[in-house]
C-alpha positions as CSV (number, residue, x, y, z in Angstrom):
1,X,17.0,-8.4,-35.8
2,X,18.5,-9.1,-32.4
3,X,22.2,-9.2,-31.7
4,X,24.0,-12.4,-30.7
5,X,25.7,-12.1,-27.3
6,X,28.4,-14.5,-26.0
7,X,31.6,-14.5,-24.0
8,X,34.9,-15.8,-25.5
9,X,38.4,-16.4,-24.2
10,X,40.6,-14.1,-26.3
11,X,43.4,-16.4,-27.3
12,X,45.2,-13.8,-29.4
13,X,46.2,-11.8,-26.3
14,X,48.1,-13.2,-23.3
15,X,48.3,-11.1,-20.2
16,X,51.4,-10.8,-17.9
17,X,49.9,-13.4,-15.6
18,X,49.9,-15.9,-18.4
19,X,46.1,-15.9,-18.7
20,X,43.8,-14.8,-21.5
21,X,41.1,-12.1,-21.1
22,X,37.5,-12.9,-21.3
23,X,35.6,-10.7,-23.7
24,X,32.0,-10.0,-24.5
25,X,31.3,-10.7,-28.1
26,X,28.3,-9.0,-29.8
27,X,27.4,-9.7,-33.4
28,X,24.7,-7.9,-35.4
29,X,24.3,-7.6,-39.2
30,X,27.6,-9.5,-39.7
31,X,29.5,-6.9,-37.6
32,X,31.3,-8.1,-34.5
33,X,32.5,-6.0,-31.5
34,X,34.3,-6.9,-28.3
35,X,34.4,-5.6,-24.8
36,X,36.5,-6.8,-21.9
37,X,34.8,-8.3,-18.9
38,X,37.7,-7.2,-16.7
39,X,38.6,-10.8,-15.8
40,X,41.0,-13.4,-17.2
41,X,41.4,-17.2,-17.1
42,X,44.0,-19.8,-17.7
43,X,43.1,-21.2,-21.1
44,X,43.4,-24.8,-19.8
45,X,40.3,-24.1,-17.6
46,X,38.2,-22.8,-20.5
47,X,35.9,-24.9,-22.6
48,X,36.3,-23.4,-26.1
49,X,33.5,-25.5,-27.6
50,X,30.9,-24.3,-25.1
51,X,32.5,-20.9,-24.3
52,X,32.3,-21.4,-20.5
53,X,34.7,-22.4,-17.6
54,X,35.4,-26.0,-17.2
55,X,34.0,-27.8,-14.1
56,X,37.5,-27.9,-12.4
57,X,38.2,-24.2,-13.0
58,X,39.2,-22.3,-9.8
59,X,36.6,-19.6,-9.1
60,X,34.5,-21.1,-11.8
61,X,31.2,-20.3,-10.2
62,X,32.3,-16.6,-9.6
63,X,33.4,-16.3,-13.3
64,X,30.2,-17.8,-14.5
65,X,28.1,-15.4,-12.4
66,X,29.9,-12.4,-13.9
67,X,29.3,-13.8,-17.4
68,X,25.6,-14.5,-16.8
69,X,25.0,-11.1,-15.2
70,X,26.6,-9.2,-18.1
71,X,24.9,-11.2,-20.8
72,X,21.6,-10.8,-19.0
73,X,22.2,-7.0,-18.8
74,X,22.7,-6.8,-22.6
75,X,19.7,-9.0,-23.3
76,X,17.6,-6.7,-21.1
77,X,18.9,-3.6,-22.9
78,X,18.0,-5.2,-26.3
79,X,14.5,-5.9,-25.1
80,X,14.0,-2.3,-24.0
81,X,15.4,-0.9,-27.3
82,X,13.1,-3.3,-29.3
83,X,10.1,-2.3,-27.2
84,X,10.9,1.4,-27.8
85,X,11.5,0.6,-31.5
86,X,15.0,2.1,-31.5
87,X,17.8,1.0,-33.8
88,X,21.1,-0.1,-32.4
89,X,24.4,-1.7,-33.6
90,X,26.7,-4.2,-31.9
91,X,29.0,-1.3,-30.9
92,X,26.3,1.0,-29.6
93,X,24.8,-1.9,-27.6
94,X,28.1,-2.5,-25.9
95,X,28.7,1.1,-25.2
96,X,25.2,2.2,-24.3
97,X,24.4,3.4,-20.8
98,X,20.8,4.1,-20.1
99,X,21.2,7.3,-18.1
100,X,17.4,7.5,-17.6
101,X,17.5,4.7,-15.0
102,X,18.7,5.3,-11.5
103,X,20.2,2.3,-9.7
104,X,18.3,1.9,-6.4
105,X,17.7,-1.1,-4.2
106,X,14.3,-1.9,-2.9
107,X,15.5,-0.9,0.5
108,X,16.7,2.5,-0.7
109,X,13.6,3.1,-2.6
110,X,11.2,2.3,0.3
111,X,13.2,4.4,2.7
112,X,13.1,7.4,0.4
113,X,9.4,7.0,-0.2
114,X,8.7,6.9,3.5
115,X,10.8,10.0,4.2
116,X,8.9,11.8,1.3
117,X,5.5,10.8,2.8
118,X,6.6,12.2,6.2
119,X,7.6,15.5,4.7
120,X,4.3,15.7,2.8
121,X,2.4,15.1,6.0
122,X,0.8,11.9,4.5
123,X,1.0,10.0,7.8
124,X,-1.6,7.4,6.8
125,X,0.3,6.3,3.7
126,X,3.5,6.5,5.6
127,X,2.3,3.9,8.1
128,X,1.1,1.6,5.3
129,X,4.5,1.8,3.5
130,X,6.4,1.3,6.8
131,X,4.3,-1.9,7.5
132,X,5.1,-3.2,4.0
133,X,8.8,-2.3,4.3
134,X,9.0,-4.1,7.7
135,X,7.2,-7.1,6.4
136,X,9.6,-7.4,3.4
137,X,12.6,-7.0,5.7
138,X,11.5,-9.9,7.9
139,X,10.7,-12.0,4.9
140,X,14.2,-11.5,3.4
141,X,15.8,-11.7,6.8
142,X,17.1,-8.1,6.5
143,X,18.5,-8.7,3.0
144,X,16.5,-6.1,1.1
145,X,19.4,-4.5,-0.7
146,X,18.2,-6.1,-3.9
147,X,17.1,-4.6,-7.3
148,X,13.4,-4.6,-8.1
149,X,14.1,-7.2,-10.8
150,X,14.6,-9.7,-8.0
151,X,10.9,-9.4,-7.1
152,X,9.7,-11.8,-9.7
153,X,6.9,-14.4,-9.7
154,X,8.9,-16.9,-7.6
155,X,9.6,-14.2,-5.0
156,X,6.0,-13.2,-4.8
157,X,4.8,-16.8,-4.4
158,X,7.3,-17.4,-1.6
159,X,6.3,-14.1,0.0
160,X,2.6,-15.2,0.0
161,X,3.4,-18.6,1.4
162,X,5.5,-17.0,4.2
163,X,2.7,-14.7,5.2
164,X,0.2,-17.5,5.3
165,X,2.6,-19.5,7.5
166,X,2.7,-16.6,9.9
167,X,-1.1,-16.7,10.2
168,X,-1.8,-13.4,8.5
169,X,-5.4,-12.8,7.5
170,X,-6.5,-12.4,3.9
171,X,-7.0,-8.7,4.3
172,X,-3.5,-8.2,5.7
173,X,-1.9,-10.2,2.9
174,X,-3.9,-8.1,0.4
175,X,-2.7,-4.8,1.9
176,X,0.9,-6.0,1.8
177,X,0.8,-7.1,-1.8
178,X,-1.2,-4.0,-3.0
179,X,1.4,-1.7,-1.3
180,X,4.3,-3.6,-2.8
181,X,2.6,-3.4,-6.3
182,X,2.1,0.3,-5.7
183,X,5.8,0.8,-4.8
184,X,6.8,-1.2,-7.9
185,X,4.7,1.0,-10.1
186,X,6.1,4.2,-8.6
187,X,9.6,2.8,-9.0
188,X,8.9,2.2,-12.7
189,X,7.6,5.8,-13.1
190,X,10.7,7.1,-11.4
191,X,13.0,5.0,-13.6
192,X,14.2,3.0,-10.7
193,X,12.8,-0.3,-12.1
194,X,12.1,-1.6,-15.6
195,X,8.6,-2.3,-16.8
196,X,9.8,-5.5,-18.5
197,X,10.6,-6.9,-15.0
198,X,7.1,-6.1,-13.7
199,X,5.7,-9.3,-12.1
200,X,2.2,-8.2,-11.3
201,X,0.8,-8.8,-14.8
202,X,1.2,-12.5,-14.1
203,X,0.8,-12.5,-10.3
204,X,-2.8,-11.3,-9.7
205,X,-3.3,-9.4,-6.5
206,X,-7.0,-9.3,-7.1
207,X,-7.2,-12.9,-5.8
208,X,-6.9,-11.5,-2.3
209,X,-10.0,-9.3,-2.5
210,X,-12.3,-10.2,0.4
211,X,-15.9,-9.4,0.8
212,X,-16.4,-6.5,3.2
213,X,-18.1,-7.8,6.4
214,X,-21.4,-6.2,7.4
215,X,-20.6,-3.3,9.7
216,X,-23.9,-1.4,9.9
217,X,-26.4,-1.9,12.7
218,X,-30.1,-0.9,12.8
219,X,-31.4,2.4,13.8
220,X,-32.9,0.9,17.0
221,X,-29.5,-0.4,18.0
222,X,-27.8,2.9,17.3
223,X,-30.3,4.7,19.6
224,X,-29.3,2.3,22.4
225,X,-26.1,4.3,22.7
226,X,-28.2,7.2,24.0
227,X,-29.4,5.2,27.0
228,X,-27.9,5.8,30.4
229,X,-25.3,3.3,31.3
230,X,-22.6,3.0,33.9
231,X,-18.9,3.3,33.0
232,X,-17.2,-0.1,32.7
233,X,-14.3,-0.5,35.1
234,X,-13.8,3.3,35.1
235,X,-12.7,3.2,31.4
236,X,-11.0,6.3,30.2
237,X,-13.0,8.2,27.6
238,X,-16.1,6.1,28.3
239,X,-18.7,8.9,27.8
240,X,-16.6,10.5,25.0
241,X,-16.7,7.2,23.1
242,X,-20.5,7.1,23.3
243,X,-20.8,10.7,22.2
244,X,-18.4,10.3,19.3
245,X,-20.4,7.3,18.1
246,X,-23.7,9.2,18.1
247,X,-22.1,12.4,16.7
248,X,-20.7,10.5,13.8
249,X,-24.0,8.8,13.1
250,X,-25.9,12.1,13.2
251,X,-23.3,14.1,11.2
252,X,-22.9,12.3,7.9
253,X,-20.9,9.3,9.3
254,X,-17.8,11.6,9.8
255,X,-14.8,9.4,10.4
256,X,-12.7,9.6,13.5
257,X,-9.7,11.3,11.9
258,X,-11.8,14.2,10.5
259,X,-13.9,14.4,13.7
260,X,-10.7,14.7,15.9
261,X,-9.5,17.8,13.9
262,X,-12.8,19.8,13.9
263,X,-12.6,23.3,15.3
264,X,-15.2,26.0,15.9
265,X,-14.6,27.3,12.4
266,X,-16.0,24.1,11.0
267,X,-19.5,25.1,12.3
268,X,-21.2,27.7,10.2
269,X,-24.9,28.7,10.9
270,X,-25.7,25.3,12.3
271,X,-24.0,23.4,9.5
272,X,-20.9,21.2,9.6
273,X,-18.4,22.2,6.9
274,X,-15.0,20.5,6.5
275,X,-12.7,19.0,3.9
276,X,-12.5,15.2,4.1
277,X,-8.8,14.3,4.6
278,X,-8.9,11.0,2.7
279,X,-10.6,12.2,-0.5
280,X,-10.2,16.0,-0.1
281,X,-13.9,16.4,-0.9
282,X,-15.8,19.3,0.8
283,X,-18.6,18.3,3.2
284,X,-21.4,20.6,4.0
285,X,-24.1,19.0,6.1
286,X,-26.8,20.1,8.5
287,X,-26.3,19.4,12.3
288,X,-29.2,18.0,14.4
289,X,-29.8,19.7,17.7
290,X,-28.4,16.7,19.6
291,X,-25.1,16.9,17.7
292,X,-24.8,20.6,18.8
293,X,-25.5,19.6,22.4
294,X,-22.7,17.1,22.3
295,X,-20.2,19.8,21.1
296,X,-21.4,22.2,23.8
297,X,-20.8,19.5,26.4
298,X,-17.0,19.4,25.6
299,X,-16.6,23.2,25.0
300,X,-15.2,23.8,28.6
301,X,-12.3,21.3,28.1
302,X,-11.7,22.2,24.5
303,X,-8.0,22.9,23.6
304,X,-8.5,24.4,20.2
305,X,-10.7,21.6,18.9
306,X,-14.3,20.6,19.3
307,X,-13.5,17.3,21.0
308,X,-10.9,16.7,23.7
309,X,-8.6,14.5,21.5
310,X,-6.0,16.9,20.2
311,X,-4.3,19.9,22.0
312,X,-3.3,22.7,19.7
313,X,-0.3,23.5,22.0
314,X,1.0,20.0,22.0
315,X,0.0,18.4,18.7
316,X,1.4,20.8,16.1
317,X,2.9,18.6,13.3
318,X,0.9,16.2,11.1
319,X,2.9,13.3,12.6
320,X,2.1,14.3,16.2
321,X,-1.6,14.6,15.3
322,X,-1.6,11.2,13.5
323,X,0.0,9.4,16.5
324,X,-2.4,11.0,19.0
325,X,-5.4,10.2,16.8
326,X,-4.3,6.6,16.4
327,X,-3.8,6.2,20.1
328,X,-7.2,7.6,21.2
329,X,-9.0,5.8,18.4
330,X,-7.8,2.5,19.8
331,X,-9.1,3.4,23.3
332,X,-12.5,4.6,21.9
333,X,-13.0,1.4,19.8
334,X,-12.1,-0.7,22.9
335,X,-14.8,1.2,24.9
336,X,-17.4,0.9,22.1
337,X,-16.9,-2.8,21.9
338,X,-17.4,-3.1,25.7
339,X,-20.4,-0.7,25.6
340,X,-22.0,-2.8,22.9
341,X,-21.8,-5.9,25.0
342,X,-23.2,-4.1,28.0
343,X,-26.2,-3.0,25.8
344,X,-26.7,-6.5,24.7
345,X,-25.5,-6.0,21.1
346,X,-24.0,-9.0,19.4
347,X,-22.3,-6.8,16.8
348,X,-18.7,-5.7,17.2
349,X,-19.0,-1.9,17.6
350,X,-16.4,0.6,16.3
351,X,-16.5,4.2,15.1
352,X,-16.8,2.9,11.6
353,X,-20.0,1.1,12.4
354,X,-21.5,4.6,13.0
355,X,-20.5,5.6,9.5
356,X,-21.8,2.5,7.9
357,X,-25.0,2.7,9.9
358,X,-25.6,6.3,8.8
359,X,-25.4,5.2,5.2
360,X,-27.6,2.1,5.6
361,X,-30.4,3.9,7.6
362,X,-30.6,6.5,4.9
363,X,-30.7,3.9,2.1
364,X,-33.6,2.1,3.9
365,X,-35.3,5.5,4.2
366,X,-35.3,5.8,0.4
367,X,-32.4,8.2,0.0
368,X,-30.5,7.8,-3.3
369,X,-27.0,6.3,-3.3
370,X,-25.7,9.5,-5.0
371,X,-26.8,11.7,-2.1
372,X,-25.5,9.2,0.4
373,X,-22.2,9.2,-1.4
374,X,-22.0,13.0,-1.3
375,X,-22.7,13.1,2.4
376,X,-20.0,10.4,3.1
377,X,-17.5,12.3,1.0
378,X,-16.7,9.3,-1.2
379,X,-14.8,9.8,-4.4
380,X,-17.1,7.5,-6.4
381,X,-20.3,5.6,-6.1
382,X,-18.6,2.2,-6.1
383,X,-17.2,2.8,-2.6
384,X,-20.7,3.8,-1.3
385,X,-22.1,0.6,-2.9
386,X,-19.7,-1.5,-0.9
387,X,-21.1,0.1,2.3
388,X,-24.6,-0.8,1.2
389,X,-24.0,-4.3,-0.2
390,X,-25.0,-6.1,3.0
391,X,-28.3,-4.2,3.1
392,X,-29.0,-5.2,-0.5
393,X,-28.3,-8.8,0.4
394,X,-30.8,-8.6,3.2
395,X,-33.5,-7.3,0.8
396,X,-32.8,-10.2,-1.6
397,X,-33.0,-12.8,1.3
398,X,-36.3,-11.3,2.4
399,X,-37.7,-11.3,-1.1
400,X,-36.7,-14.9,-1.7
401,X,-39.0,-16.0,1.2
402,X,-41.9,-15.2,-1.1
403,X,-40.8,-17.5,-3.9
404,X,-43.0,-20.4,-2.7
């Protein structure tokens, strides 16, 4: 049985200012207890039949807000106690203080999480949380000193509408909402938010899931990158961009972040061995002769790494490495896009195209998805299947031509 909560003007006690105190009244199992709200009112401004300030009451809105906040707080506490199947009395409800929960605003929580990610060297996650934090700050116009309970269904719907008005793409909106949902879940685990306030059971983030665009290109197109071509407008890292693309394709589709941090110790008896940063899975793959030649080409200008991207004397912390890798990746992808056009390729070429192409060429050669997944360092087969969906669709389209 729930307790009945209300606020009454305590007529039996008159304060020195001539006003009567407003008291919380909690009734359960015919037992009634009171607690002062810390405010008082002139009885002529109190509606005793409705237990609320009269319309002409000075500071009526302020008083009503205090009443609503306190009553809501007690109802919230009752809901939690009922969920946890814990007994309570009217007195214990008034005097209870849930010490498990730590009062933190969304702004405080995000800032602490970002600092924690920096200390742990998780620079990629830090950037995602920073982007989410900045987006929320702009949406709330800097007023993010709010409890997580304020992020309700109405808040999320307005946030989505705001992002669409800004012209954000579906994938960007998806990332912002998934990050916010992740932050909310962590806040609940850390007792900074209440599960009963969680809005994502009703607001489905899955509606933003977009089909991954085809990124793989054919083997013939990949091999075009081996052709001699002239630098475009003396682009910096022109040849390096081409070599990185071919190296990634030949060496299990290694992504740029892992490639940039390779050292001589990662090559053992002609095999490439490293721990994939994203999934922490060990990779052990044979290296074709052409891949070894690419490494030899850059040996003279190596500064502790196989490729001239990082410098061991300059880029020492995880954050320094992350910023440098991000900067060079942008230049490499810009070059690859230009080189693709120069070679007559309609596809938008990036380092990730090499990774997808590696997987797709192996699939067309009859290699099992399980082996491809292992080579890519994926944590599960589902991710690998996403890489290969476009190839499967091509097979279906081709087969359907034989229906008639």
